[in-house]
Structures are given as C-alpha cells and as structure tokens.
N, C-alpha and C positions, 0 to 999 in steps of 0.2 A: 369295057364292062368289068374286066378283071380287076381294075383298080378300086372299085367300090367296096368290095368285100373287106379288105384290110382296114379301111377307114371305119366301116361299121363295127368291126370287131374291136378296134382300138377305142372307139367311143363307148362301147359297152363294158370294156374291161374295168375302168376305174370304179364304176358303180357296183359291179359284181364282186370285186376283190376287196376283202377286208384288209385292215392294216397288216403288213407282212409279218410283224411279230405281235401276236395277240396275247403276250404274257401279261402286260399291264395296259389298261385303256389309257388313251391320251389324257394328260392332266398337266398342271402347271409346274410340277417338280420333275426334274430329270435325275436319273441315277447313273453316275459315271463310274466306270470301273477300268481296271488295267492301267491305272495311273502309276508313273514312277513313284517310288517311296519318298523321293525328295520333293514331291509336289506340295505346295502350300496353298492356303486359302487365297493369298494375294495373287499367286500365279494363275489359279483358276478364275478368280474374279477378273483379272486382266483379259483372259481369253474369252469369257462369256459376256463381259459387259459391252462388247462390240454389237451385241444383239439387243434391239429394243425390248423393253419390258423386263430386263434383268433385275432381280431383287437381291439375292445373296447366295453365297456358297456355304456349305457345311461339310467339312472333312469329318471322317469317322475315325477318331483317335485310336480306337481299339483295333481297327482294320486298315493299315496303310494301303494306299492305292484305290480307296473308295471315297466317293463324295456325293453329296446331293446338291443340286443347283436349282434354286427357286426362281420362277418368273411370275410376272403379274397375271398372265393369262395362259391358257392351254395353247393358244395359237402362237404366242411368243416362244413358249417352250419348244413347240414343234419346229419352228424356224431354226432355232439354235441347234436342236437335235439333228436336223437335216444338214446344217452347215458344218457341224463339228464331228459327226460320226466318222470314226477312223482317223481323226486328226492325230498326228504324231507329235507329242511333246518332246520326246527324244527319238532319235532315228530308229530305235528298235522297239518302241512301245506305241502302238496305235490304241487310243482310248476307245472304250465302248460307251456309247451314250444311248440310254433307253429311258422310257418313262418309268418313274418310281411307282412301286406298288403302293396302293393306299391302304 
C-alpha cells in the first residue's frame, strides 16, 4: 500500500506545477544568452536546425552573446529549448535558452 502514494503524487505534480520559469510564456521564439562572442548566425543555425520547425536565427549586433531563434510553432521551440538548455558551444560557456518575451 505504501507504493500507491508516490505514484499519485507524481501524477498530480505536472498538472499542479506551472512552467519552472514563468518569466515569459511559451511561444515560438527562443531567447539565447551567454553565447561566446565569436558565435555567428551560421553556427547557431547549424545547432538549432537539427530540431523540426526551425525557422531562423537573429543575432543582436549591439549585444554580443545574445540571439533570438525562431521556430514555426511553440511546441517546436519548446523541444529545442529542452534539448539545448545548458549546451556548451565552448567548454567554458553553457548557453541559456529561454522563451523570448513578447
């Protein structure tokens, strides 16, 4: 009987818990930070185009290390976000991948 409680709690948790970072609601554009300054659009495109629904990347020229990555759908962006959060382009820099604020 002791095994039933954890299963019930685990089943209830996803419905009760909102997205861990409620800064921006899920959408089709990702905001990528902590990129090495040498990162280019081509490098980011190669990294993100492995995910279905990839549309394009936009570096922010005035702010090195920041980019926006656009996907066709919110779901596609979410899959890429999960897959690449904390990915290290260089050994010392793990990139941050969040939903862009609208």
